[in-house]
PyMOL Python script that loads the backbone (N, CA, C, O; Angstrom):
from pymol import cmd

cmd.read_pdbstr("""\
ATOM      1  N   MET A   1     119.126  90.201  95.506  1.00  0.00           N
ATOM      2  CA  MET A   1     117.724  90.776  95.750  1.00  0.00           C
ATOM      3  C   MET A   1     117.055  90.018  96.975  1.00  0.00           C
ATOM      4  O   MET A   1     116.960  88.792  97.038  1.00  0.00           O
ATOM      5  N   ASP A   2     116.625  90.866  97.892  1.00  0.00           N
ATOM      6  CA  ASP A   2     115.938  90.238  99.129  1.00  0.00           C
ATOM      7  C   ASP A   2     114.461  89.777  98.795  1.00  0.00           C
ATOM      8  O   ASP A   2     113.506  90.548  98.699  1.00  0.00           O
ATOM      9  N   GLU A   3     114.418  88.460  98.637  1.00  0.00           N
ATOM     10  CA  GLU A   3     113.147  87.757  98.374  1.00  0.00           C
ATOM     11  C   GLU A   3     111.997  88.121  99.452  1.00  0.00           C
ATOM     12  O   GLU A   3     110.819  88.325  99.158  1.00  0.00           O
ATOM     13  N   ASN A   4     112.501  88.162 100.638  1.00  0.00           N
ATOM     14  CA  ASN A   4     111.612  88.423 101.798  1.00  0.00           C
ATOM     15  C   ASN A   4     110.894  89.801 101.677  1.00  0.00           C
ATOM     16  O   ASN A   4     109.709  89.966 101.967  1.00  0.00           O
ATOM     17  N   LYS A   5     111.729  90.772 101.222  1.00  0.00           N
ATOM     18  CA  LYS A   5     111.159  92.164 101.029  1.00  0.00           C
ATOM     19  C   LYS A   5     110.153  92.119  99.903  1.00  0.00           C
ATOM     20  O   LYS A   5     109.039  92.628 100.031  1.00  0.00           O
ATOM     21  N   ILE A   6     110.544  91.513  98.806  1.00  0.00           N
ATOM     22  CA  ILE A   6     109.665  91.497  97.722  1.00  0.00           C
ATOM     23  C   ILE A   6     108.453  90.747  98.077  1.00  0.00           C
ATOM     24  O   ILE A   6     107.400  91.253  97.690  1.00  0.00           O
ATOM     25  N   ASP A   7     108.385  89.667  98.720  1.00  0.00           N
ATOM     26  CA  ASP A   7     107.240  88.848  99.173  1.00  0.00           C
ATOM     27  C   ASP A   7     106.352  89.807 100.139  1.00  0.00           C
ATOM     28  O   ASP A   7     105.128  89.794 100.016  1.00  0.00           O
ATOM     29  N   LYS A   8     106.887  90.510 100.951  1.00  0.00           N
ATOM     30  CA  LYS A   8     106.080  91.398 101.879  1.00  0.00           C
ATOM     31  C   LYS A   8     105.373  92.388 101.043  1.00  0.00           C
ATOM     32  O   LYS A   8     104.191  92.617 101.298  1.00  0.00           O
ATOM     33  N   VAL A   9     105.970  93.007 100.066  1.00  0.00           N
ATOM     34  CA  VAL A   9     105.319  94.000  99.261  1.00  0.00           C
ATOM     35  C   VAL A   9     104.313  93.438  98.411  1.00  0.00           C
ATOM     36  O   VAL A   9     103.223  94.004  98.329  1.00  0.00           O
ATOM     37  N   MET A  10     104.565  92.327  97.729  1.00  0.00           N
ATOM     38  CA  MET A  10     103.670  91.744  96.759  1.00  0.00           C
ATOM     39  C   MET A  10     102.418  91.229  97.507  1.00  0.00           C
ATOM     40  O   MET A  10     101.341  91.178  96.912  1.00  0.00           O
ATOM     41  N   LYS A  11     102.528  90.868  98.722  1.00  0.00           N
ATOM     42  CA  LYS A  11     101.311  90.392  99.497  1.00  0.00           C
ATOM     43  C   LYS A  11     100.592  91.423 100.149  1.00  0.00           C
ATOM     44  O   LYS A  11      99.536  91.149 100.720  1.00  0.00           O
ATOM     45  N   ASN A  12     101.114  92.770 100.128  1.00  0.00           N
ATOM     46  CA  ASN A  12     100.380  93.822 100.749  1.00  0.00           C
ATOM     47  C   ASN A  12      99.304  94.278  99.925  1.00  0.00           C
ATOM     48  O   ASN A  12      99.551  94.810  98.843  1.00  0.00           O
ATOM     49  N   GLU A  13      97.946  94.094 100.399  1.00  0.00           N
ATOM     50  CA  GLU A  13      96.790  94.443  99.576  1.00  0.00           C
ATOM     51  C   GLU A  13      96.536  95.915  99.518  1.00  0.00           C
ATOM     52  O   GLU A  13      95.698  96.405  98.762  1.00  0.00           O
ATOM     53  N   LYS A  14      97.302  96.624 100.359  1.00  0.00           N
ATOM     54  CA  LYS A  14      97.015  98.164 100.324  1.00  0.00           C
ATOM     55  C   LYS A  14      97.795  98.799  99.187  1.00  0.00           C
ATOM     56  O   LYS A  14      97.508  99.936  98.812  1.00  0.00           O
ATOM     57  N   LEU A  15      98.789  98.088  98.617  1.00  0.00           N
ATOM     58  CA  LEU A  15      99.578  98.565  97.539  1.00  0.00           C
ATOM     59  C   LEU A  15      98.898  98.275  96.195  1.00  0.00           C
ATOM     60  O   LEU A  15      98.408  97.169  95.969  1.00  0.00           O
ATOM     61  N   ASP A  16      98.874  99.229  95.348  1.00  0.00           N
ATOM     62  CA  ASP A  16      98.430  98.947  94.004  1.00  0.00           C
ATOM     63  C   ASP A  16      99.548  98.382  93.108  1.00  0.00           C
ATOM     64  O   ASP A  16     100.698  98.286  93.536  1.00  0.00           O
ATOM     65  N   VAL A  17      99.215  98.021  91.907  1.00  0.00           N
ATOM     66  CA  VAL A  17     100.217  97.437  91.022  1.00  0.00           C
ATOM     67  C   VAL A  17     101.393  98.488  90.758  1.00  0.00           C
ATOM     68  O   VAL A  17     102.559  98.096  90.702  1.00  0.00           O
ATOM     69  N   TYR A  18     101.089  99.700  90.614  1.00  0.00           N
ATOM     70  CA  TYR A  18     102.186 100.676  90.324  1.00  0.00           C
ATOM     71  C   TYR A  18     103.142 100.775  91.572  1.00  0.00           C
ATOM     72  O   TYR A  18     104.359 100.846  91.399  1.00  0.00           O
ATOM     73  N   ALA A  19     102.594 100.778  92.806  1.00  0.00           N
ATOM     74  CA  ALA A  19     103.535 100.876  93.939  1.00  0.00           C
ATOM     75  C   ALA A  19     104.350  99.649  93.919  1.00  0.00           C
ATOM     76  O   ALA A  19     105.560  99.732  94.134  1.00  0.00           O
ATOM     77  N   LYS A  20     103.800  98.544  93.685  1.00  0.00           N
ATOM     78  CA  LYS A  20     104.621  97.314  93.648  1.00  0.00           C
ATOM     79  C   LYS A  20     105.676  97.167  92.664  1.00  0.00           C
ATOM     80  O   LYS A  20     106.742  96.626  92.960  1.00  0.00           O
ATOM     81  N   ILE A  21     105.419  97.644  91.452  1.00  0.00           N
ATOM     82  CA  ILE A  21     106.338  97.602  90.354  1.00  0.00           C
ATOM     83  C   ILE A  21     107.448  98.672  90.584  1.00  0.00           C
ATOM     84  O   ILE A  21     108.630  98.460  90.312  1.00  0.00           O
ATOM     85  N   ILE A  22     106.983  99.818  91.096  1.00  0.00           N
ATOM     86  CA  ILE A  22     108.059 100.830  91.561  1.00  0.00           C
ATOM     87  C   ILE A  22     109.026 100.422  92.589  1.00  0.00           C
ATOM     88  O   ILE A  22     110.218 100.726  92.535  1.00  0.00           O
ATOM     89  N   TYR A  23     108.417  99.633  93.654  1.00  0.00           N
ATOM     90  CA  TYR A  23     109.295  99.069  94.644  1.00  0.00           C
ATOM     91  C   TYR A  23     110.290  98.095  94.110  1.00  0.00           C
ATOM     92  O   TYR A  23     111.439  98.141  94.550  1.00  0.00           O
ATOM     93  N   VAL A  24     109.997  97.310  93.300  1.00  0.00           N
ATOM     94  CA  VAL A  24     110.778  96.240  92.638  1.00  0.00           C
ATOM     95  C   VAL A  24     111.967  96.952  91.752  1.00  0.00           C
ATOM     96  O   VAL A  24     113.142  96.586  91.746  1.00  0.00           O
ATOM     97  N   TYR A  25     111.402  98.066  90.990  1.00  0.00           N
ATOM     98  CA  TYR A  25     112.362  98.806  90.223  1.00  0.00           C
ATOM     99  C   TYR A  25     113.487  99.580  91.027  1.00  0.00           C
ATOM    100  O   TYR A  25     114.656  99.633  90.646  1.00  0.00           O
ATOM    101  N   VAL A  26     113.017 100.160  92.153  1.00  0.00           N
ATOM    102  CA  VAL A  26     113.991 100.784  92.978  1.00  0.00           C
ATOM    103  C   VAL A  26     114.931  99.752  93.645  1.00  0.00           C
ATOM    104  O   VAL A  26     116.119 100.030  93.812  1.00  0.00           O
ATOM    105  N   LEU A  27     114.421  98.584  94.021  1.00  0.00           N
ATOM    106  CA  LEU A  27     115.180  97.593  94.615  1.00  0.00           C
ATOM    107  C   LEU A  27     116.318  97.107  93.597  1.00  0.00           C
ATOM    108  O   LEU A  27     117.457  96.836  93.976  1.00  0.00           O
ATOM    109  N   ARG A  28     115.910  97.027  92.315  1.00  0.00           N
ATOM    110  CA  ARG A  28     116.824  96.530  91.268  1.00  0.00           C
ATOM    111  C   ARG A  28     117.845  97.588  91.022  1.00  0.00           C
ATOM    112  O   ARG A  28     118.960  97.258  90.617  1.00  0.00           O
ATOM    113  N   GLN A  29     117.535  98.862  91.242  1.00  0.00           N
ATOM    114  CA  GLN A  29     118.479  99.963  90.896  1.00  0.00           C
ATOM    115  C   GLN A  29     119.594 100.023  92.002  1.00  0.00           C
ATOM    116  O   GLN A  29     120.703 100.480  91.726  1.00  0.00           O
ATOM    117  N   GLU A  30     119.306  99.583  93.186  1.00  0.00           N
ATOM    118  CA  GLU A  30     120.225  99.639  94.252  1.00  0.00           C
ATOM    119  C   GLU A  30     121.466  98.698  93.948  1.00  0.00           C
ATOM    120  O   GLU A  30     121.311  97.604  93.406  1.00  0.00           O
ATOM    121  N   LYS A  31     122.595  99.144  94.295  1.00  0.00           N
ATOM    122  CA  LYS A  31     123.875  98.362  93.976  1.00  0.00           C
ATOM    123  C   LYS A  31     124.058  97.163  94.957  1.00  0.00           C
ATOM    124  O   LYS A  31     124.482  96.061  94.609  1.00  0.00           O
ATOM    125  N   ASP A  32     123.706  97.490  96.164  1.00  0.00           N
ATOM    126  CA  ASP A  32     123.663  96.327  97.255  1.00  0.00           C
ATOM    127  C   ASP A  32     122.598  96.682  98.304  1.00  0.00           C
ATOM    128  O   ASP A  32     121.869  97.663  98.158  1.00  0.00           O
ATOM    129  N   ASP A  33     122.528  95.902  99.312  1.00  0.00           N
ATOM    130  CA  ASP A  33     121.477  96.019 100.316  1.00  0.00           C
ATOM    131  C   ASP A  33     121.452  97.362 101.026  1.00  0.00           C
ATOM    132  O   ASP A  33     120.397  97.862 101.418  1.00  0.00           O
ATOM    133  N   ASN A  34     122.713  97.969 101.192  1.00  0.00           N
ATOM    134  CA  ASN A  34     122.824  99.170 102.043  1.00  0.00           C
ATOM    135  C   ASN A  34     122.960 100.469 101.106  1.00  0.00           C
ATOM    136  O   ASN A  34     123.337 101.534 101.596  1.00  0.00           O
ATOM    137  N   SER A  35     122.680 100.365  99.912  1.00  0.00           N
ATOM    138  CA  SER A  35     122.955 101.489  99.028  1.00  0.00           C
ATOM    139  C   SER A  35     121.611 102.259  98.698  1.00  0.00           C
ATOM    140  O   SER A  35     120.517 101.862  99.099  1.00  0.00           O
ATOM    141  N   GLU A  36     121.772 103.269  98.016  1.00  0.00           N
ATOM    142  CA  GLU A  36     120.622 104.060  97.558  1.00  0.00           C
ATOM    143  C   GLU A  36     120.757 104.207  96.016  1.00  0.00           C
ATOM    144  O   GLU A  36     121.791 103.904  95.421  1.00  0.00           O
ATOM    145  N   CYS A  37     119.674 104.677  95.428  1.00  0.00           N
ATOM    146  CA  CYS A  37     119.681 104.880  94.006  1.00  0.00           C
ATOM    147  C   CYS A  37     119.223 106.249  93.841  1.00  0.00           C
ATOM    148  O   CYS A  37     118.455 106.697  94.693  1.00  0.00           O
ATOM    149  N   ARG A  38     119.592 106.992  92.843  1.00  0.00           N
ATOM    150  CA  ARG A  38     119.320 108.431  92.493  1.00  0.00           C
ATOM    151  C   ARG A  38     118.392 108.339  91.253  1.00  0.00           C
ATOM    152  O   ARG A  38     118.793 108.000  90.139  1.00  0.00           O
ATOM    153  N   LEU A  39     117.082 108.682  91.559  1.00  0.00           N
ATOM    154  CA  LEU A  39     116.108 108.647  90.372  1.00  0.00           C
ATOM    155  C   LEU A  39     115.260 109.821  90.378  1.00  0.00           C
ATOM    156  O   LEU A  39     115.019 110.313  91.480  1.00  0.00           O
ATOM    157  N   SER A  40     114.746 110.378  89.308  1.00  0.00           N
ATOM    158  CA  SER A  40     113.828 111.300  89.220  1.00  0.00           C
ATOM    159  C   SER A  40     112.473 110.570  89.095  1.00  0.00           C
ATOM    160  O   SER A  40     112.397 109.370  88.831  1.00  0.00           O
ATOM    161  N   TYR A  41     111.459 111.337  89.293  1.00  0.00           N
ATOM    162  CA  TYR A  41     110.098 110.896  89.128  1.00  0.00           C
ATOM    163  C   TYR A  41     109.804 110.516  87.650  1.00  0.00           C
ATOM    164  O   TYR A  41     109.028 109.612  87.340  1.00  0.00           O
ATOM    165  N   ALA A  42     110.491 111.285  86.762  1.00  0.00           N
ATOM    166  CA  ALA A  42     110.346 111.008  85.292  1.00  0.00           C
ATOM    167  C   ALA A  42     111.031 109.823  84.989  1.00  0.00           C
ATOM    168  O   ALA A  42     110.506 109.063  84.175  1.00  0.00           O
ATOM    169  N   ASP A  43     112.207 109.497  85.541  1.00  0.00           N
ATOM    170  CA  ASP A  43     112.931 108.246  85.292  1.00  0.00           C
ATOM    171  C   ASP A  43     112.044 107.126  85.700  1.00  0.00           C
ATOM    172  O   ASP A  43     111.862 106.189  84.924  1.00  0.00           O
ATOM    173  N   ILE A  44     111.476 107.165  86.882  1.00  0.00           N
ATOM    174  CA  ILE A  44     110.700 106.113  87.416  1.00  0.00           C
ATOM    175  C   ILE A  44     109.494 105.930  86.473  1.00  0.00           C
ATOM    176  O   ILE A  44     109.211 104.812  86.045  1.00  0.00           O
ATOM    177  N   ALA A  45     108.836 106.949  86.174  1.00  0.00           N
ATOM    178  CA  ALA A  45     107.590 106.872  85.309  1.00  0.00           C
ATOM    179  C   ALA A  45     107.969 106.201  83.989  1.00  0.00           C
ATOM    180  O   ALA A  45     107.273 105.290  83.541  1.00  0.00           O
ATOM    181  N   LYS A  46     109.084 106.648  83.350  1.00  0.00           N
ATOM    182  CA  LYS A  46     109.375 106.100  82.034  1.00  0.00           C
ATOM    183  C   LYS A  46     109.718 104.700  82.087  1.00  0.00           C
ATOM    184  O   LYS A  46     109.386 103.969  81.154  1.00  0.00           O
ATOM    185  N   ASN A  47     110.419 104.201  83.193  1.00  0.00           N
ATOM    186  CA  ASN A  47     110.844 102.842  83.200  1.00  0.00           C
ATOM    187  C   ASN A  47     109.787 101.836  83.673  1.00  0.00           C
ATOM    188  O   ASN A  47     109.839 100.655  83.329  1.00  0.00           O
ATOM    189  N   VAL A  48     108.868 102.307  84.433  1.00  0.00           N
ATOM    190  CA  VAL A  48     107.723 101.338  84.842  1.00  0.00           C
ATOM    191  C   VAL A  48     106.489 101.548  84.017  1.00  0.00           C
ATOM    192  O   VAL A  48     105.570 100.738  84.141  1.00  0.00           O
ATOM    193  N   GLY A  49     106.382 102.539  83.202  1.00  0.00           N
ATOM    194  CA  GLY A  49     105.250 102.549  82.332  1.00  0.00           C
ATOM    195  C   GLY A  49     104.031 103.398  82.900  1.00  0.00           C
ATOM    196  O   GLY A  49     102.886 103.034  82.632  1.00  0.00           O
ATOM    197  N   CYS A  50     104.253 104.481  83.649  1.00  0.00           N
ATOM    198  CA  CYS A  50     103.145 105.135  84.155  1.00  0.00           C
ATOM    199  C   CYS A  50     103.465 106.661  84.050  1.00  0.00           C
ATOM    200  O   CYS A  50     104.539 107.111  83.653  1.00  0.00           O
ATOM    201  N   SER A  51     102.406 107.384  84.454  1.00  0.00           N
ATOM    202  CA  SER A  51     102.577 108.899  84.341  1.00  0.00           C
ATOM    203  C   SER A  51     103.465 109.388  85.482  1.00  0.00           C
ATOM    204  O   SER A  51     103.579 108.690  86.490  1.00  0.00           O
ATOM    205  N   VAL A  52     104.126 110.603  85.365  1.00  0.00           N
ATOM    206  CA  VAL A  52     104.885 111.210  86.430  1.00  0.00           C
ATOM    207  C   VAL A  52     104.043 111.322  87.668  1.00  0.00           C
ATOM    208  O   VAL A  52     104.502 110.935  88.742  1.00  0.00           O
ATOM    209  N   ARG A  53     102.848 111.825  87.580  1.00  0.00           N
ATOM    210  CA  ARG A  53     102.120 111.929  88.757  1.00  0.00           C
ATOM    211  C   ARG A  53     101.748 110.649  89.405  1.00  0.00           C
ATOM    212  O   ARG A  53     101.614 110.644  90.628  1.00  0.00           O
ATOM    213  N   LYS A  54     101.579 109.628  88.762  1.00  0.00           N
ATOM    214  CA  LYS A  54     101.307 108.260  89.366  1.00  0.00           C
ATOM    215  C   LYS A  54     102.536 107.835  90.033  1.00  0.00           C
ATOM    216  O   LYS A  54     102.434 107.236  91.103  1.00  0.00           O
ATOM    217  N   ALA A  55     103.761 108.089  89.495  1.00  0.00           N
ATOM    218  CA  ALA A  55     105.006 107.722  90.026  1.00  0.00           C
ATOM    219  C   ALA A  55     105.104 108.498  91.487  1.00  0.00           C
ATOM    220  O   ALA A  55     105.431 107.885  92.503  1.00  0.00           O
ATOM    221  N   GLN A  56     104.803 109.839  91.487  1.00  0.00           N
ATOM    222  CA  GLN A  56     104.943 110.509  92.619  1.00  0.00           C
ATOM    223  C   GLN A  56     103.954 109.953  93.813  1.00  0.00           C
ATOM    224  O   GLN A  56     104.325 109.743  94.968  1.00  0.00           O
ATOM    225  N   TYR A  57     102.755 109.777  93.357  1.00  0.00           N
ATOM    226  CA  TYR A  57     101.725 109.262  94.324  1.00  0.00           C
ATOM    227  C   TYR A  57     102.183 107.819  94.900  1.00  0.00           C
ATOM    228  O   TYR A  57     102.050 107.549  96.093  1.00  0.00           O
ATOM    229  N   SER A  58     102.713 106.947  93.999  1.00  0.00           N
ATOM    230  CA  SER A  58     103.099 105.710  94.407  1.00  0.00           C
ATOM    231  C   SER A  58     104.261 105.736  95.338  1.00  0.00           C
ATOM    232  O   SER A  58     104.231 105.060  96.367  1.00  0.00           O
ATOM    233  N   VAL A  59     105.336 106.520  95.016  1.00  0.00           N
ATOM    234  CA  VAL A  59     106.478 106.690  95.787  1.00  0.00           C
ATOM    235  C   VAL A  59     106.097 107.225  97.099  1.00  0.00           C
ATOM    236  O   VAL A  59     106.580 106.688  98.096  1.00  0.00           O
ATOM    237  N   ASN A  60     105.252 108.262  97.233  1.00  0.00           N
ATOM    238  CA  ASN A  60     104.886 108.838  98.450  1.00  0.00           C
ATOM    239  C   ASN A  60     104.025 107.764  99.316  1.00  0.00           C
ATOM    240  O   ASN A  60     104.163 107.728 100.539  1.00  0.00           O
ATOM    241  N   PHE A  61     103.214 106.973  98.702  1.00  0.00           N
ATOM    242  CA  PHE A  61     102.522 105.881  99.450  1.00  0.00           C
ATOM    243  C   PHE A  61     103.475 104.876  99.965  1.00  0.00           C
ATOM    244  O   PHE A  61     103.284 104.361 101.067  1.00  0.00           O
ATOM    245  N   LEU A  62     104.501 104.565  99.224  1.00  0.00           N
ATOM    246  CA  LEU A  62     105.557 103.629  99.744  1.00  0.00           C
ATOM    247  C   LEU A  62     106.282 104.195 100.813  1.00  0.00           C
ATOM    248  O   LEU A  62     106.683 103.486 101.736  1.00  0.00           O
ATOM    249  N   ILE A  63     106.502 105.502 100.767  1.00  0.00           N
ATOM    250  CA  ILE A  63     107.368 106.077 101.898  1.00  0.00           C
ATOM    251  C   ILE A  63     106.464 106.143 103.262  1.00  0.00           C
ATOM    252  O   ILE A  63     106.920 105.926 104.385  1.00  0.00           O
ATOM    253  N   GLU A  64     105.162 106.466 102.985  1.00  0.00           N
ATOM    254  CA  GLU A  64     104.260 106.533 104.162  1.00  0.00           C
ATOM    255  C   GLU A  64     104.076 105.221 104.828  1.00  0.00           C
ATOM    256  O   GLU A  64     103.903 105.195 106.046  1.00  0.00           O
ATOM    257  N   HIS A  65     104.100 104.097 104.108  1.00  0.00           N
ATOM    258  CA  HIS A  65     103.950 102.776 104.586  1.00  0.00           C
ATOM    259  C   HIS A  65     105.293 102.095 104.961  1.00  0.00           C
ATOM    260  O   HIS A  65     105.341 100.878 105.143  1.00  0.00           O
ATOM    261  N   ASN A  66     106.370 102.883 105.074  1.00  0.00           N
ATOM    262  CA  ASN A  66     107.702 102.337 105.440  1.00  0.00           C
ATOM    263  C   ASN A  66     108.282 101.280 104.546  1.00  0.00           C
ATOM    264  O   ASN A  66     108.838 100.302 105.048  1.00  0.00           O
ATOM    265  N   HIS A  67     108.181 101.425 103.266  1.00  0.00           N
ATOM    266  CA  HIS A  67     108.788 100.564 102.374  1.00  0.00           C
ATOM    267  C   HIS A  67     109.886 101.179 101.681  1.00  0.00           C
ATOM    268  O   HIS A  67     110.802 100.458 101.286  1.00  0.00           O
ATOM    269  N   LEU A  68     109.916 102.513 101.467  1.00  0.00           N
ATOM    270  CA  LEU A  68     111.011 103.374 100.883  1.00  0.00           C
ATOM    271  C   LEU A  68     111.316 104.458 101.799  1.00  0.00           C
ATOM    272  O   LEU A  68     110.515 104.920 102.612  1.00  0.00           O
ATOM    273  N   LYS A  69     112.544 104.849 101.624  1.00  0.00           N
ATOM    274  CA  LYS A  69     113.134 106.078 102.217  1.00  0.00           C
ATOM    275  C   LYS A  69     113.578 107.044 101.243  1.00  0.00           C
ATOM    276  O   LYS A  69     114.328 106.664 100.343  1.00  0.00           O
ATOM    277  N   LYS A  70     113.202 108.260 101.312  1.00  0.00           N
ATOM    278  CA  LYS A  70     113.630 109.317 100.282  1.00  0.00           C
ATOM    279  C   LYS A  70     114.467 110.401 100.934  1.00  0.00           C
ATOM    280  O   LYS A  70     114.146 110.925 102.000  1.00  0.00           O
ATOM    281  N   GLN A  71     115.511 110.700 100.273  1.00  0.00           N
ATOM    282  CA  GLN A  71     116.443 111.809 100.728  1.00  0.00           C
ATOM    283  C   GLN A  71     116.410 112.864  99.575  1.00  0.00           C
ATOM    284  O   GLN A  71     116.832 112.599  98.450  1.00  0.00           O
ATOM    285  N   GLN A  72     115.930 113.968  99.890  1.00  0.00           N
ATOM    286  CA  GLN A  72     115.984 115.033  98.941  1.00  0.00           C
ATOM    287  C   GLN A  72     117.490 115.570  98.851  1.00  0.00           C
ATOM    288  O   GLN A  72     118.143 115.745  99.879  1.00  0.00           O
ATOM    289  N   ARG A  73     117.966 115.802  97.695  1.00  0.00           N
ATOM    290  CA  ARG A  73     119.384 116.252  97.487  1.00  0.00           C
ATOM    291  C   ARG A  73     119.376 117.570  96.810  1.00  0.00           C
ATOM    292  O   ARG A  73     118.547 117.885  95.956  1.00  0.00           O
ATOM    293  N   TYR A  74     120.366 118.344  97.242  1.00  0.00           N
ATOM    294  CA  TYR A  74     120.516 119.783  96.687  1.00  0.00           C
ATOM    295  C   TYR A  74     121.939 119.968  96.327  1.00  0.00           C
ATOM    296  O   TYR A  74     122.808 119.430  97.012  1.00  0.00           O
ATOM    297  N   ASP A  75     122.258 120.751  95.213  1.00  0.00           N
ATOM    298  CA  ASP A  75     123.459 121.193  94.784  1.00  0.00           C
ATOM    299  C   ASP A  75     123.982 122.136  95.872  1.00  0.00           C
ATOM    300  O   ASP A  75     123.210 123.012  96.262  1.00  0.00           O
ATOM    301  N   THR A  76     125.182 122.058  96.394  1.00  0.00           N
ATOM    302  CA  THR A  76     125.712 122.849  97.409  1.00  0.00           C
ATOM    303  C   THR A  76     126.064 124.181  96.774  1.00  0.00           C
ATOM    304  O   THR A  76     126.072 125.175  97.500  1.00  0.00           O
ATOM    305  N   ASN A  77     126.345 124.288  95.529  1.00  0.00           N
ATOM    306  CA  ASN A  77     126.883 125.566  94.958  1.00  0.00           C
ATOM    307  C   ASN A  77     125.583 126.367  94.540  1.00  0.00           C
ATOM    308  O   ASN A  77     125.491 127.546  94.883  1.00  0.00           O
ATOM    309  N   THR A  78     124.683 125.826  93.886  1.00  0.00           N
ATOM    310  CA  THR A  78     123.507 126.568  93.392  1.00  0.00           C
ATOM    311  C   THR A  78     122.350 126.442  94.161  1.00  0.00           C
ATOM    312  O   THR A  78     121.414 127.195  93.892  1.00  0.00           O
ATOM    313  N   ARG A  79     122.232 125.619  95.084  1.00  0.00           N
ATOM    314  CA  ARG A  79     121.139 125.271  95.939  1.00  0.00           C
ATOM    315  C   ARG A  79     119.982 124.685  95.159  1.00  0.00           C
ATOM    316  O   ARG A  79     118.872 124.523  95.666  1.00  0.00           O
ATOM    317  N   GLY A  80     120.278 124.372  93.910  1.00  0.00           N
ATOM    318  CA  GLY A  80     119.175 123.719  92.971  1.00  0.00           C
ATOM    319  C   GLY A  80     118.852 122.296  93.441  1.00  0.00           C
ATOM    320  O   GLY A  80     119.664 121.703  94.152  1.00  0.00           O
ATOM    321  N   LYS A  81     117.732 121.745  93.081  1.00  0.00           N
ATOM    322  CA  LYS A  81     117.444 120.419  93.423  1.00  0.00           C
ATOM    323  C   LYS A  81     118.170 119.411  92.510  1.00  0.00           C
ATOM    324  O   LYS A  81     118.352 119.677  91.322  1.00  0.00           O
ATOM    325  N   LEU A  82     118.567 118.300  93.040  1.00  0.00           N
ATOM    326  CA  LEU A  82     119.111 117.224  92.426  1.00  0.00           C
ATOM    327  C   LEU A  82     118.043 116.124  92.477  1.00  0.00           C
ATOM    328  O   LEU A  82     116.999 116.262  93.114  1.00  0.00           O
ATOM    329  N   ARG A  83     118.386 114.913  91.704  1.00  0.00           N
ATOM    330  CA  ARG A  83     117.611 113.774  91.809  1.00  0.00           C
ATOM    331  C   ARG A  83     117.493 113.230  93.209  1.00  0.00           C
ATOM    332  O   ARG A  83     118.482 113.142  93.937  1.00  0.00           O
ATOM    333  N   ASN A  84     116.331 112.879  93.574  1.00  0.00           N
ATOM    334  CA  ASN A  84     116.171 112.234  95.008  1.00  0.00           C
ATOM    335  C   ASN A  84     116.855 110.959  95.089  1.00  0.00           C
ATOM    336  O   ASN A  84     117.013 110.235  94.106  1.00  0.00           O
ATOM    337  N   ALA A  85     117.282 110.668  96.319  1.00  0.00           N
ATOM    338  CA  ALA A  85     118.034 109.351  96.598  1.00  0.00           C
ATOM    339  C   ALA A  85     116.945 108.441  97.323  1.00  0.00           C
ATOM    340  O   ALA A  85     116.350 108.859  98.316  1.00  0.00           O
ATOM    341  N   TYR A  86     116.736 107.313  96.842  1.00  0.00           N
ATOM    342  CA  TYR A  86     115.871 106.335  97.417  1.00  0.00           C
ATOM    343  C   TYR A  86     116.540 105.092  97.971  1.00  0.00           C
ATOM    344  O   TYR A  86     117.525 104.622  97.401  1.00  0.00           O
ATOM    345  N   SER A  87     116.034 104.548  99.065  1.00  0.00           N
ATOM    346  CA  SER A  87     116.589 103.267  99.512  1.00  0.00           C
ATOM    347  C   SER A  87     115.387 102.431 100.058  1.00  0.00           C
ATOM    348  O   SER A  87     114.375 102.976 100.497  1.00  0.00           O
ATOM    349  N   ILE A  88     115.544 101.182 100.009  1.00  0.00           N
ATOM    350  CA  ILE A  88     114.604 100.196 100.495  1.00  0.00           C
ATOM    351  C   ILE A  88     114.805 100.135 102.051  1.00  0.00           C
ATOM    352  O   ILE A  88     115.914 100.062 102.579  1.00  0.00           O
ATOM    353  N   ILE A  89     113.648 100.172 102.708  1.00  0.00           N
ATOM    354  CA  ILE A  89     113.689  99.911 104.137  1.00  0.00           C
ATOM    355  C   ILE A  89     113.556  98.505 104.560  1.00  0.00           C
ATOM    356  O   ILE A  89     113.582  98.215 105.757  1.00  0.00           O
TER     357      ILE A  89
END
""", "prot")
cmd.dss("prot")
cmd.show_as("cartoon", "prot")
cmd.util.cbc("prot")
cmd.orient("prot")
């Protein structure tokens, strides 16, 4: 786990406690520094103890402030949505 990235986020006064805990949760879900994790908003909300809407808001805030990168994924056969892929920037 990259302590410098965690320190940067924890000291950022613009981020609320939910954004910070979601950042750490995503970081812990990554297998290594260059990987991504595949999570739904419901997964994030359940595991960090917040509502789905709060998880959506916090993830989007982290993306807007260049802490997370999100890749939307789709099933090539059905064109249905799959879980988003997140990676730490």
